[in-house]
C-alpha angles and dihedrals in degrees: 000000000000124000114265119210099175143025088240091066090045093053093047092055093045093051091048090050095244091124143011131216089247091053090050092052090049091050094053091043090052089050093049089055095043092051097036089133089071088070094212099140127055094186133008121209095213102162094036091051092051089049093050091045090055093048091049092048090057090050092049088052095052094039098248099108120132128239093273101047108141095023113124110203139186123206127214116246092254098070121091118236115176115252092009129107117265119188111145083230089289134123090222087078097043110152095010118139120191117250092204144024127251114250090239092053091047090055092051089052094048091058089049102257112163112230109209102181150315118279135225119253142162109291110278087352089287108140147053102229108039090241091117098072120119087225096057133265125311115232130225111248093215091056117004090203088068138071123254091217127252164338091332090042098133092048091052096044091049091057091042095051096041097251091133134356094242142004135209114217140156131257120202099153105352103318094139098033100048096049089046089054092048091047099043098242138107121280122183129191109188126211111293105269094020092111124036114255092206105132096016112122105240124242102157110354100201089055108030116109131165110248138195131232119194145145092240137040089224090063093046088053092051094048092049089049091056098042103042129086141070123328125186088212095062115054092189096057120110120253093204117129115267112235121218090256095179091057093051103060098113118097094193094220091296114163117230139204110236129187122199116200102237092193087068093056093051096056115122091222094057110113113237093231093050091048095050092046094053093044088051090057089050090053091049092052091048091049088052092060102265121134107245120181139170114249132194120235106180096186099065092111093051095048099085097042090047093049096048093047092052099041096045089051091052091044090053090057098040096048095051089091093069103086108131093248102106109014144354129028121001122185114246090212100070123131102175140355095281093051089046089061097041099043097041093050096043093046097038100045121070122232098264092048091050090049093053093046090052092047090049094048089051095052090048094048117117094247095049105029096100095038094055118007099039092042092050090051089055092048090049089057090053091051092049091048095048092046092049091048092053090048090054089058097039133039091219143011119214130197137139116289093221133009094237139016120259110316126215119276107264093015096115099023093104093038106067093173093057088048094052094043088058084079093057096110099039102047094069093072091045093050091047094041095229128140116265133178135193119211128181113253107164149329135252128235092278090053094252118147125255120204130206117213123212128187129193139178118295112282093009096113092131092066091039092053092044094051090046089054091050094052094047090051091045091053091048090054091046092051 
């Protein structure tokens, strides 16, 4: 079977009789088995996927199929799906099955998406390499000695390796965009509150957002269109009207004002090939008649510390519920109530999760609350205000998605600072709550993918998606 890069191509072949939904599912299941060494899926819903495929085929035949009919999707192991295992790639939730379905997943199913399985990720979405999973690392399909990025590494590798057409992940500080960059695909983090978080396992509640991983911007737009909107089960979700994003992907030759954050291009840790590639896109846009200017962002050095202080604080609070009392893993070595808590949490949580819980507990402690947590909240406000100020002057901000291409497995495991600094270009959008997308714009000499990140004003995903489409089409023409 040929490779599909968009639902449009899938639907065209279904309607012409060249392929059926059942054949699509069989194709992806075959690929999952053939490429099992990538470790992208924790569980495959084989019988269920075939049943869904048959039901969707009938709907297509009688003209009642939803917007996503024919789209085979994987979901990150942080999204609730009733009756299915839900572990956040952690032993602490061993044996747990969800009692309900996340709102975003319900909306996918309502539009006839076919869910093929749950995908590996960094434990509780904490990590930038997918090496922190309790079920082992995910491998990059372009080079299995390298990471796919994290925390949605399994979701990105699955799309990259043709194990599904699209994946639904989560993005707290870049967990959809950075893997998309490493795997040569599209990763979208919408505006904070654009998609309901009901049924998403919490890491840091004021940052977490469901994100989308696809081959095409058009598919990302369609999935956002389906999942976004009000939800009575999430008091933090936006009630703004949801545009028909997939119908608004044309820029109509409009010329835009684009700011590129020059501080990012002056970082010592920025790989030369990544820098040259992104600057090449900048020059291409300028040659095409867009106004492209360098802008200052004076808080770049404060972004990562602010992010990690706030997210670990929120994680410390959110993960307090996993104690072995009501569900999930319980240590067999307990002697009393105190040992139940201590042993269950120390044996059930991995090293990175324990580290972040401890850091969060420290910054929330009475002696250090004002010195760290309160100060970080003030810096977050400054970062948001400056980002919003720049986006009032410019239609888009562009910068690299990640400072390097995919690094070797184990390369940064002993250097936590290097691992955390890999988020330096993605956490700005998360701190500010604005939408951001990573699109593939080139490869380095090793054949590893390079991603361009674009940010726009809050709730202006329509223009962000349209401009991303324009750039990808322009690059294809240039090539």
